[in-house]
C-alpha positions as CSV (number, residue, x, y, z in Angstrom):
1,M,-85.2,50.3,32.5
2,P,-83.9,46.9,31.6
3,R,-81.5,45.3,34.0
4,R,-77.9,44.7,32.7
5,R,-76.7,41.2,33.1
6,A,-73.3,40.7,34.7
7,A,-70.7,39.1,32.3
8,D,-69.4,35.7,33.4
9,I,-65.6,35.7,34.1
10,N,-63.9,32.4,33.9
11,I,-60.9,32.2,36.1
12,N,-58.4,29.4,35.4
13,H,-57.2,28.2,38.7
14,E,-54.5,25.8,37.1
15,R,-52.2,28.4,35.6
16,W,-49.7,27.9,38.3
17,L,-48.9,24.4,36.9
18,V,-47.1,25.9,34.0
19,S,-44.7,27.9,36.2
20,Y,-44.4,25.0,38.6
21,S,-43.3,22.6,35.8
22,D,-40.7,25.0,34.5
23,F,-39.4,25.4,38.0
24,I,-39.2,21.6,38.5
25,T,-37.3,21.2,35.2
26,L,-34.7,23.8,36.1
27,L,-34.3,22.3,39.6
28,F,-33.8,18.8,38.1
29,A,-31.1,20.2,35.7
30,F,-29.4,21.9,38.6
31,F,-29.2,18.8,40.7
32,V,-27.9,16.8,37.7
33,V,-25.1,19.3,37.2
34,M,-24.3,19.3,40.9
35,Y,-24.2,15.5,41.0
36,S,-21.8,15.3,38.0
37,V,-19.5,17.9,39.6
38,S,-19.4,16.0,42.9
39,Q,-18.1,12.8,41.2
40,V,-14.6,14.3,40.6
41,N,-11.9,12.0,42.0
42,Q,-10.4,14.0,44.8
43,D,-7.0,12.3,44.5
44,K,-6.7,13.0,40.9
45,Y,-7.9,16.6,41.4
46,R,-5.4,17.1,44.2
47,V,-2.5,15.7,42.1
48,L,-3.5,17.8,39.1
49,S,-3.8,20.9,41.3
50,D,-0.4,20.4,42.9
51,T,1.2,19.8,39.5
52,L,-0.3,23.1,38.1
53,M,0.8,25.0,41.2
54,H,4.4,23.7,40.9
55,A,4.4,24.5,37.1
56,F,3.2,28.1,37.5
57,N,5.5,28.7,40.5
58,N,8.6,27.2,38.7
59,E,9.0,24.7,41.6
60,P,10.1,21.1,41.1
61,P,7.4,18.5,41.7
62,Q,7.4,16.9,45.1
63,S,6.7,13.4,43.7
64,L,6.9,11.6,40.5
65,K,4.5,8.8,41.6
66,P,1.9,8.2,38.9
67,I,-1.8,8.2,39.6
68,Q,-3.0,4.7,40.4
69,V,-6.1,3.9,38.4
70,G,-7.9,0.7,39.5
71,Q,-6.6,-2.2,41.5
72,P,-3.0,-3.3,40.8
73,R,-2.6,-6.9,39.4
74,L,-0.4,-9.3,41.2
75,A,-0.4,-11.9,38.4
76,V,2.7,-12.6,36.4
77,E,0.8,-12.6,33.1
78,P,2.2,-10.2,30.4
79,A,0.4,-7.0,29.9
80,A,-1.5,-6.2,26.8
81,I,0.8,-3.3,26.0
82,A,3.8,-5.6,26.2
83,L,2.2,-8.1,23.9
84,A,1.4,-5.4,21.4
85,E,5.0,-4.1,21.5
86,G,6.4,-7.6,20.9
87,K,4.1,-8.2,18.0
88,Q,5.4,-6.8,14.7
89,T,4.1,-7.2,11.2
90,G,6.4,-7.3,8.3
91,E,9.1,-9.3,6.7
92,F,12.9,-9.3,6.2
93,S,14.3,-8.1,3.0
94,G,17.2,-9.6,1.1
95,D,19.8,-7.5,2.9
96,G,18.5,-8.5,6.3
97,A,16.6,-5.2,7.0
98,F,13.2,-5.5,8.6
99,E,10.4,-4.2,6.4
100,K,7.3,-2.7,8.0
101,M,4.3,-3.7,6.0
102,A,0.9,-2.1,6.4
103,D,-2.3,-4.0,7.3
104,L,-4.3,-3.6,4.1
105,P,-7.8,-3.6,5.7
106,Q,-6.8,-1.1,8.2
107,L,-5.1,1.1,5.6
108,S,-8.2,0.8,3.4
109,D,-10.3,2.1,6.3
110,Q,-7.9,5.1,6.7
111,F,-8.2,5.9,3.0
112,S,-12.0,5.7,3.2
113,D,-12.1,8.0,6.2
114,Q,-9.6,10.5,4.8
115,F,-11.3,10.8,1.4
116,A,-14.9,10.3,2.4
117,E,-16.1,13.4,0.6
118,L,-14.5,12.4,-2.6
119,I,-15.8,8.9,-2.3
120,D,-19.3,10.2,-1.8
121,A,-18.9,12.3,-4.9
122,E,-17.8,9.2,-6.8
123,L,-14.4,10.7,-7.6
124,V,-12.4,8.2,-5.6
125,R,-12.9,4.5,-5.1
126,V,-11.2,2.3,-2.6
127,N,-11.2,-1.5,-2.9
128,S,-9.0,-4.2,-1.4
129,N,-8.5,-7.9,-1.1
130,E,-6.0,-10.1,0.7
131,F,-3.2,-9.2,-1.7
132,W,-3.9,-5.6,-3.0
133,L,-5.3,-2.3,-2.0
134,Q,-6.6,-0.4,-5.0
135,V,-7.2,3.4,-4.8
136,E,-8.8,4.7,-8.0
137,L,-9.0,8.5,-8.7
138,K,-10.7,10.2,-11.6
139,S,-8.3,12.2,-13.8
140,S,-10.7,15.1,-13.8
141,I,-9.7,16.1,-10.3
142,L,-6.0,15.6,-10.9
143,F,-5.0,16.8,-14.4
144,P,-6.3,19.3,-17.0
145,S,-7.6,17.7,-20.2
146,G,-4.7,16.4,-22.4
147,S,-2.1,17.3,-19.8
148,A,0.1,15.5,-17.2
149,E,0.7,18.6,-15.1
150,P,-0.9,18.0,-11.6
151,G,-3.4,20.6,-10.5
152,A,-3.7,22.2,-7.1
153,R,-6.2,19.7,-5.9
154,A,-3.9,16.8,-7.0
155,L,-1.1,18.3,-4.9
156,V,-3.2,18.3,-1.8
157,I,-4.6,14.8,-2.4
158,F,-1.2,13.1,-3.0
159,E,0.4,15.0,-0.1
160,E,-2.2,13.4,2.2
161,M,-1.7,10.0,0.6
162,A,2.1,10.2,0.9
163,A,1.7,11.0,4.6
164,M,-0.3,7.8,5.0
165,L,2.1,5.6,3.0
166,E,5.5,7.0,4.1
167,G,5.6,5.0,7.3
168,F,5.3,1.6,5.5
169,D,7.4,-0.4,3.0
170,N,4.5,-1.7,0.8
171,P,5.2,-1.5,-2.9
172,V,3.0,1.1,-4.7
173,Q,2.4,0.8,-8.4
174,V,0.8,3.8,-10.1
175,E,-1.2,3.1,-13.2
176,G,-2.4,5.6,-15.7
177,F,-5.5,5.1,-18.0
178,T,-7.1,7.3,-20.7
179,D,-10.2,7.1,-22.9
180,S,-10.2,6.0,-26.6
181,I,-10.1,9.6,-28.1
182,P,-6.7,9.9,-29.8
183,I,-4.3,12.6,-28.7
184,S,-1.5,13.9,-30.9
185,N,0.3,17.1,-29.9
186,Q,3.9,18.3,-29.7
187,R,4.3,16.7,-26.2
188,Y,2.3,13.4,-26.3
189,A,2.2,11.5,-29.6
190,S,-0.4,9.0,-28.3
191,N,-2.4,8.0,-25.2
192,W,0.4,5.7,-24.3
193,E,2.7,8.6,-23.6
194,L,-0.1,10.6,-21.8
195,S,-1.0,7.8,-19.4
196,A,2.6,7.0,-18.6
197,A,3.4,10.7,-18.0
198,R,0.4,11.0,-15.6
199,A,1.5,7.9,-13.7
200,A,5.1,9.2,-13.5
201,A,3.8,12.6,-12.3
202,V,1.9,10.9,-9.4
203,V,5.1,8.9,-8.6
204,K,7.0,12.1,-8.3
205,L,4.4,13.6,-6.0
206,L,4.5,10.5,-3.7
207,A,8.3,10.5,-3.7
208,G,8.3,14.2,-2.8
209,G,5.9,13.5,0.0
210,G,8.3,11.0,1.7
211,V,7.5,7.7,0.1
212,A,10.6,5.7,-0.6
213,P,11.3,5.8,-4.4
214,Q,12.4,2.2,-4.3
215,R,8.8,1.2,-3.6
216,L,7.3,3.2,-6.5
217,S,6.7,2.3,-10.1
218,A,4.7,3.9,-12.9
219,V,2.8,2.1,-15.6
220,G,0.8,3.5,-18.6
221,Y,-2.0,1.5,-20.1
222,G,-3.4,4.1,-22.5
223,Q,-6.9,3.4,-23.7
224,F,-6.5,-0.4,-23.7
225,Q,-7.8,-1.2,-20.2
226,P,-11.3,0.4,-20.2
227,I,-13.8,-0.2,-17.4
228,A,-16.7,1.5,-19.3
229,D,-18.0,2.0,-22.8
230,N,-16.0,4.7,-24.6
231,A,-19.0,5.4,-26.9
232,T,-20.6,7.6,-24.3
233,A,-19.2,10.7,-22.5
234,Q,-19.9,9.2,-19.1
235,G,-18.0,6.0,-20.1
236,R,-15.0,8.0,-21.3
237,A,-14.9,9.9,-18.0
238,E,-14.9,6.6,-16.1
239,N,-12.0,5.4,-18.2
240,R,-9.8,8.5,-17.6
241,R,-8.3,7.5,-14.2
242,V,-5.2,7.0,-12.1
243,V,-5.0,3.9,-9.9
244,L,-2.7,3.2,-7.0
245,M,-2.1,-0.5,-6.4
246,I,-0.6,-1.1,-3.0
247,A,0.7,-4.6,-2.5
248,R,0.6,-6.6,0.7
249,Q,4.2,-7.7,0.4
250,R,7.2,-7.1,-1.8
251,Q,7.8,-9.4,-4.7
252,Q,11.3,-10.0,-6.0
253,R,11.8,-8.7,-9.6
254,P,12.6,-11.6,-12.0
255,A,16.3,-11.6,-13.0
256,I,17.6,-12.8,-16.4
257,S,20.8,-14.8,-16.3
258,T,23.8,-13.3,-18.2
259,P,26.2,-15.5,-20.2
260,E,28.7,-15.3,-17.4
261,Q,26.1,-16.5,-14.9
262,F,25.1,-19.3,-17.2
263,E,28.8,-20.4,-17.6
264,T,29.2,-20.3,-13.8
265,A,26.1,-22.5,-13.4
266,V,27.2,-25.0,-16.0
267,A,30.8,-25.1,-14.6
268,G,29.4,-25.7,-11.1
269,S,27.6,-28.8,-12.1
270,Q,29.8,-32.0,-12.2
271,P,28.2,-34.6,-14.5
272,Q,29.4,-38.2,-14.3
273,V,31.7,-39.7,-17.0
274,G,29.6,-41.1,-19.8
275,Q,26.4,-39.2,-18.8
276,E,24.6,-37.8,-21.8
277,V,23.0,-34.3,-21.4
278,G,20.4,-33.5,-23.9
279,S,19.1,-30.3,-22.4
280,L,22.2,-28.3,-23.6
281,D,22.2,-27.6,-27.3
282,S,24.7,-26.0,-29.5
283,G,23.2,-22.5,-28.9
284,A,24.0,-22.8,-25.2
285,L,27.5,-23.9,-26.0
286,D,28.0,-20.8,-28.2
287,N,27.5,-18.7,-25.0
288,R,30.7,-20.2,-23.5
289,D,34.2,-19.3,-24.3
290,A,34.4,-20.4,-28.0
291,G,38.1,-19.3,-28.3
292,T,39.3,-22.3,-26.2
293,A,37.4,-25.1,-28.0
294,E,37.4,-26.6,-31.4
295,P,34.1,-26.7,-33.4
296,G,31.8,-29.3,-31.9
297,V,33.8,-29.5,-28.7
298,A,33.4,-27.1,-25.8
299,A,36.0,-26.3,-23.2
300,G,35.9,-28.8,-20.4
301,R,36.5,-28.6,-16.7
302,E,39.5,-30.5,-15.2
303,G,39.8,-33.0,-18.0
304,I,36.0,-33.6,-18.6
305,V,34.9,-32.2,-21.9
306,P,31.5,-32.2,-23.7
307,V,31.5,-34.0,-27.0
308,E,28.8,-33.6,-29.6
309,L,27.4,-36.9,-30.9
310,E,26.4,-37.6,-34.4
311,G,22.7,-37.9,-33.4
312,G,22.7,-34.4,-32.0
313,G,23.2,-35.2,-28.3
314,L,25.9,-34.1,-26.0
315,L,28.2,-36.4,-24.0
316,F,30.6,-35.4,-21.1
317,S,33.7,-37.6,-21.0
318,S,37.3,-37.6,-19.9
319,D,38.3,-39.5,-23.1
320,P,36.8,-37.7,-26.1
321,D,38.8,-39.8,-28.6
322,L,36.9,-43.1,-27.9
323,P,34.5,-44.2,-30.7
324,R,30.9,-43.2,-29.9
325,T,27.6,-44.9,-30.8
326,P,25.2,-42.5,-32.5
327,S,22.2,-41.6,-30.4
328,L,18.9,-43.0,-31.5
329,P,16.1,-40.6,-32.4
330,E,13.5,-40.1,-29.6
331,N,10.7,-41.8,-31.7
332,E,12.7,-45.0,-31.8
C-alpha cells in the first residue's frame, strides 16, 4: 500500500505586524488628541467657565477685567486700531457733508466673490481701473426677451448689489444696451426706449435696496454701442447687457449760466474807462435789460456805459458823447 505524503503547511509568523501597526496608529492618534486638549489656556478656561456659571445662575459677574493676551506694551506709540480709526477715505461735498467713498479694488474683489458662480458661467463680468468699477450683466438673466420687467433672478442679484453699495456714496450710472434687431410694439417704439427702460428698472431696484437715489442715473444706448458682431446669435447675446459704472469720486454736473447769472457776472466786472472789450457782441447785449437802453447802447453801471463802435467793437466809457475813432479790422 503506497504511503501518503503529508501536506506541507506554511505558517506565516509575521501576521501580528498588521495588528501591531493598527494599534500603533490608533495610539498615535490618541496621544495627539490628548496633547491638543492639554494645551488649553487655564486662565482663559477659568474665566470662560466663571462667566458661563454666572450667566446661567443669573448672577452678576465678579469682575469685568478683560483677558490679557500677550505682554502689555509700555511704549507710547499709537496702536494700529487707533490709526485705522483715524484714517478715513472720502471727500467733502459742496454742502460740507463728508462723503464715504468705497475703495474700488476692494469693492471689485467683493463683487467677484459674491457673484463667483455667475462669473464662472460668463453671465457677469467685473472690471475696474483707478477711476471706474464696471459690473456687466447679461440681459438674459435679468429680463425676458423684449421686456424691461425684472425677473425673479434679477431681484435677488440687485438686492445683493444694493446691500454692497448702500454704505458708500460713489455715483452709480446704470447703462442699458440691446442688439441690432429692431423692436416695435405698443410699449417700446425702438431699442432706445427698451435700453433706457431696462436701465431705469435697475435704478429703481437699487434705490429700493437702500442706495441713495441722488447717486443713481440711467442711460440707454440702444444698439449703438456693440461689443460683438450682431451678425451672429452669440454676438447679439453679448450685446444685450446692463452695465453698472461705479465712479471713484463724484463729479459736479456742468451748469449752464442763465441770462440773470450772465448779467450779474458782467455787472460784477469793472472795466477801466476807455477799455475796449471785443469779447462781448451784440447778442450778449441782447440778454441784458433792453428796456433801459437805446439801440446800440446798453445800460451802464454807475455812469459807465458800453458804446458800440462803428467797426463793430464795444467801448466802456463814462462820456459816450465824445467822438470815437473807428476800430481797425483785425487783419490790418
